Phi, psi and omega in degrees: 000311179295327177298319177299316177297322179292323177294318180297317181286330178291332182258004179281131179250142179297131185278348184197175174092192182303325183255024182310133179069014177264141175301136186294334177294336183265000182276136178301140182301327181294328176288321177298315178299316179299314178301315180299326184268338189237339187263148170277110186240147170284160187296331179295311182291319181300313177306311181296319178296319180294321180297312184292328176298317178298318178298314180293321178301332181258006178067033186253006184300338177296338177284339181274327188304323179288347179273353178294130176277119179271137175088000000 
C-alpha cells in the first residue's frame, strides 16, 4: 500500500501555479509551504503537498526519484 502511494507521489505533477507540470518532488520546499499556507487547494492536492513536505523535511526525496516513470 505505501509503495503504491510513493509511486503516485513521485509521479504527481503540479497542476497549476509557478511550478505547473513539474514533478512535485522537484518543487522547492519553500514553495510547497507557501502553497499550503496561502493557496486555496482541493483536498487531494493539499494531501500530496503535505506528504511531500514530510518527505522533504526528513531528507528522503532521493527515494522518490527512481520511482518516476520516464516517457
